[in-house]
N, C-alpha and C positions, 0 to 999 in steps of 0.2 A: 338888416344890421343890429349886431350884438349890444343890447342895452348896456352892458360893461365896460363899453368902449377901451376894451384890450385885444384880445387876440382877430375877433371879427369885426371890431366896431371902429373900421378904418378911418385915420383923418385924410389922406390922399387918395389921391387918382390912380399912383401909382400902387399904391399897399390894397386897392380894392382891383386892383389889375393882378396883382398878386394871387389874391386869394379864389380867381377866378382859375388859375393855371391848370389846375386838374383837369377840369371844366374842358379848357382847351387842348389839352395834351389827349385826352379820351375821344372828345367827339369833334374836333377840329382834325381830324386826320389826316387831311389832305399834305399837313407837313410834319416831317418826325418830331418824336419826344425832344425836348432840349438836349439827351445823351446824346443824340447821333439816330441813325438809322433803325426805324422799326426793325425787330427780329423777332423770330417763333424759339422765345426763351424758354429753355427747360430749367428742372427743377434744380439741378447740380450748377446750371450755368446762374441762375437768381441765386442761390446760394453763395457762390465764389463773388457775384457783385454786391453785395447786402454786407457792406462791412460797418455804419453806425447807423445808428435809429434815426427813423424817419419818417416823414407820415405819410402812408397811404390814403388813397382817396376813400373816401368811407359814404353811403347814400342812408337815407331814411326816407321813411312816409310809402312804405309800401311797394316799393321797385321803383318809381318815380325820381328823376336827376334831380332831388334835394341835395345840394352836398351837405352832410353831417357836421353841425359846427357847435359849440358849446350853448350859445344862444340858443340855436333851434331845438338843443335839446334841454332849455332850461325846465323844470319841472313845476315853475309858477311861483317858486318862494328865492329865487338871486337876486340879492343887489346888484347896484350900480358896481359898487367895488369890488364884486367877487365873494359877498360873503352871504349870509342868511336875512331872510325878513321873521321874524319872531312873531306869531301872533297873538296880541294881545290878549285872546281869548283862552290863548293855553298856556300861555310862558308862564306865567304867575302860580300858576298851579303844579306844573311841572318843577317849578324853582324849589318850591316849597315842599315835596314831595322827595325831591334826591336831596332836601338840605336836612332829612329826617332819618333817624338808624330804620332798616341796614342798609338804606340804597345811596350813603354819603360815597363812598367810592366808586358810583356808576358812572358810567359815561352813555347819555341817552338823549335818542333823538324821538319824536312822536310827529308824524303827518296825520290828521281828521281829513279823509276823504268823504266822508260822509253826505255833506250837502252838494257838493259839487265836485267830482275826482278832478276836475279841470283848474279849480280854485281853490287850493289845499292851504291848511292853515299847518304851520311847520312852529314845533318848540324844540328847544332843546337846550343839554348842558354837557357841558367839555364834548360838543360836540363835534369840535375841531380838530379834537387831539389824536393824532395817528400811532396807530398801537396795532400790535400783532395783532390778528385775528383768526388763528387757527383756519381749521377748515371752510368757514364761511367764506376767504378769498377763491374759493372752487366756482362761485359765480362769476368770476373772469372769463374763463375757459368757455363756459357755457355762453355768456354772451357773445366773445368773440366767435366761436361758430355760427352762431345767427347772423352775424354781422359779414361774416366772411361770404357766405351764402346770399344774403341779400346785395353785397359788391357784385358778385359773379350774376348774377340775376341780371343789375340794371348794368352792367357791360353787354348781357349779351341781350339786349333790348337794339343793339345797332350792330351794324356788319364789322368785323373785324377788317383792321386798315390789311393785313396782309391776305387776308382771304382764309386763313387758316383757322387753327380751333381758338377759343376764347378764354383758354387755359395759358398758351402761348402768349396771348396778349396781354392777360394780365401779370405774368412774371416778367416780361420786357418793362409795362408800365411802372410795378413796385420796384425794381433793378433802378430806372430812370428816376427815382427819389433820389439817388444818392450823389446828384449833379448837383451843385450849388451854384455853378456858372460864376462864381467869385461875388455874387452881389451882394448889398448890405443888409444886415439883418433884420428881422420885421419882428418885433413885440408880440408875442403871441399871451401870456400871463406873465406873472409875477416868475422870475428866475427862468424861464422857458422863452427862446427865441427861435425864428426859422430862419436859415438861410437857404433861399430855394425852399426845398421841402426836409432837409436836414433839420432836425433835433436840437440846438444847442441848451445846455443848462448850465447858466451862469458862466454862458461865453465859452464853454467845452461840448465837442462832439461826445456822445456816448457811442463807446466801443461794444460791438454784437458780439455774442459766444452763439453755438447752437443748441438747439434748433432755431434757424433762424427764418427759416423760407417755408410757407404753406406747402404741406404737402396735398395738392388738390384731389388727386386721384384715389389718394385713401380718406378724405374728407367724405366727396360725394360720389354717388353710384355709377354716376357715369357722366360725362363732358355733353351733357345732352339735358333740355330745358327739360322738365323744372330745374336742376339741378338737385335732386333731393340728397337728403344724406344717405352717405353707405349704410345697408340696415340689413341685417339677418333677423328678423323679429323672433324674439325669446317670450316666455311666458315668464309671470312672475316669480314660477317656480324652479324654471331655467337657467333663469337672472342668480336666483339665489344660490344656486348649485355652481353656479362660476365662480361666484365670490368666496362659497364656500373651497371651492377647488383650489381659488389662490391660496389659502392656508395651506395647501397641501403640497402643490407644485409650483407656485409661485408665479410669474409673470405672463407665462405661456398661455393660463388661463385667462387672463384678462387681453393680451395680446390678439387671441383669436376671435375676440368681439368685433363686429362691427363699430363703426363711428357713433352712431345714433346710441347703439346699446351702452358705448363706453359712457356716454353723456347721459344713460340712465343711470349707471352706476355711480358715477359722479354726484347726482342730482340726488340720489339715492342717501350715500354718505356715511353707509358700512365700511368702518375700515377694519382693516387697512387695505383693502380691496380698492377703495374710491382715491385712497392715497396714489396708489399707482396708477388706476384710471383716469386719475387726473394729468399725472404727468406723460400718461401717452394722447390727450389731448393738447397740452403743451408740444410736444412731440409735430403732432400733425399741422397745429395752427400755429407755432413760431413765438419767440418771446416779443417780437418786434410787433407783429401784427397786434398784439393783444393790448401792448402798451399803445400802440395809435390809436386802438379803439377806446381804451380808458382817457387819455388827456385830449384828445378830438370830441369825444361825448362831453368833457366837464367832467367825469366822475372822477376824475384823478386830477387837484387844480389847486398849485401852492397857494393860491390867494385864499381858499377856505381850509386851509392849514394840511393839505394835503388830500386824501381819499383813497380810493380802492387801487390798491399796485399790486402786482405779481411779479415778484423777482428770482421765483425759487419755484421748481415745478413740483415740490413736494416727495419728491423722491433722492435726487443726487445731483441735480445740476443747479447751480446758483448762477444768477447772471447778474444783478445789479439793485441797489438801496433802490429806492424811490427819490426824484430829483430833490424834493423838499427835505429829506430824511427821513428816518422812521425804521420798523426793521423790514426784513425783504417782502414779507408777504402779510400784508396790514391795511387798513383802513381809517378813515373816519367812521363817526356814528352817522354824520350828517350825508356822507358819500353812499353809506349805505341806505340809507331813508332816501335818498335821491333816486337809486338803481330801482326800489322795489315802487316807489309813486311813479316811475315812468312806465313799471310793470303793470301797475293799476290803471295808468291811462291808456295802454295801447302802445306806448311811443317808444318802449326800449327796441329798436332798430324798426319794428314795422307792428301792425297788429298780429298778423300771423306769427310774427317772431315771437311777439310777448306772449302769445298763446302757449305756443310751444315752449318757453321757460317755463310758465306759470305751471306745465303739465311736470315738469321735471322737478318741480319745487313742491309738489302738492304732499302733502303729508298722508293724503287719504286716496292717492292713486292705487288701482289694483293692477298697475303697470309693474309696477318695481319695489323691492323690500328698502325699505329704510331704516333710519334711526328717529326714534320717538321725540317731538317736540315739546320740549318744557311750557314755553308759551300755551302752546296747545292744550297740555295736560290739565295745567292749571285753569286755564279759561272755561272746558268742558266740566271740570270738577266742581265749578262756581257756578259759571251759570250758562250748562248747557252747550248743547252742539254748536261748535264754530268750523268755518274752512280759513285752514294756514298754508298760506304759500311760505315756505321758508328755510334758510339755511342756520346750522349751526357750528359751533367750533368747539373742540375742547382741547385745553391742554392748559399744562402747569401754570398755575395763575389764575385761572379764570375759564368760566363758560361765555361764549360769544352767541348772539342768536339776530336775526333781522327778519323780520316778516311783514307780510301783506295778511289783514286779517280781515275777515269778512263773519258778522255775527248779527243774528245765528244762520247756519249754515243754508237753509233752505229758503228764507226771504229775510236778506240782509236787511237791517235796521242801523247796524254799525259798519264802517269801511274806514280801514285805520293801516296805520304800519307804525311798527315798533320796531326800533332797536335797542339792545344793551351788549355792551363791552365789557370784559374781565369782570366779570360776577361771578359768583357761585351758582348754582342750580338753585338752591331754595332760594335764593334774593331773586333769582329768573321768576320764579313760579309765584311771586310775591308782588313780585313788581308789574306782572302783567293785568295782575287783577287792580291793582293801583293804576296801571295807567287804562286799563276796560273802564274804569269809573268816569276818570277824568273825563274820557271822550264821551259817555254818555251823558255826560252832564252838559258837554257843548255841544250837545243835540237836541236837548232836554227830554232823553229816555230814560226813565224808572228803571231801577233794577233793584232784586232784593239784597238787603241789607250783606 
């Protein structure tokens, strides 16, 4: 049951049963889905049948049939009203820091995971403000890609109702989410309700645009276990050559890469190639699959001011703004901190997926060319070697960074998440040094002056 008493903390037996419809549709397959007979659906058929935003079934915890819900994905500091528990050991220090120059315009979240990563301490200032986050939004399709892999693997643990392929079955299940059966709507969170599996935002359906249907044959190497991502392994130099080739010939240089390698380009962040690479991930996953993942994981929640949202493919296609308002590609410091906290806890999709996403965000990896991290540069200049898993965004009006930090790299004594949105690069570098000192003091770790 959800401690928040909203989406999955239901007050009635009928609502509890509504929450179990996904499992009944998928695993009680002696009866057809509510939309009609089970069919072996094609990609084009799915594209035509998906017309409005709906909830697809998602699973977590390493492939077991555990339904992903906001309660299941609580990083350990959400309050019952949907906001954040602020740690008394951290919040006064962070408030004082952001109250003085040059940090007064910063939007910051800090999570100390040092004592116990599963009992995190959260602090934030302006952490529920929904703002443009530039390339930081690229972490959304990375998450959705691993979530899609998890969901297909979960479905493949059971025989398909038709005896056909799991891809066809998945597409039919996703298409069936469009049927509301005329039932009453059920509250999910503030401003969001469900009618069947259709999402209503302030009482209205949300229209879809293409790309709207996951292209399973492009995402995966084959329709066979273990459903590995399509991959044509490249060295770091080969990936850099493809990135450089993009500057000369454009989209064909990135289109030639398989799904895994395009995720690597996105994780590395070198623009403009990573911008178009992200658009190809959106093309292969679809806007609704990404949105379904973000809302059902609680990473987007109007009750917490909004959160991580992708409504623009970073190339040329615009879908829709977040349900609670804000820029097309945007987030809150709190939501980005939760993403990184779940990543540290091995709970972002699954332990295996969490490791895969960390690999894509590791600035010290030898697997892909990357941008440098202002957080990492400043920490290493002041305190020595650190390991930083991060995403940065650079655009007019500021620089953004969200990071999971382990220090020192070889034998971490501190582990924490730091997020700062819409600051300048010099401010970011000064801020992370002060945040590092706050976390060190919180754990009795002495640092040089």
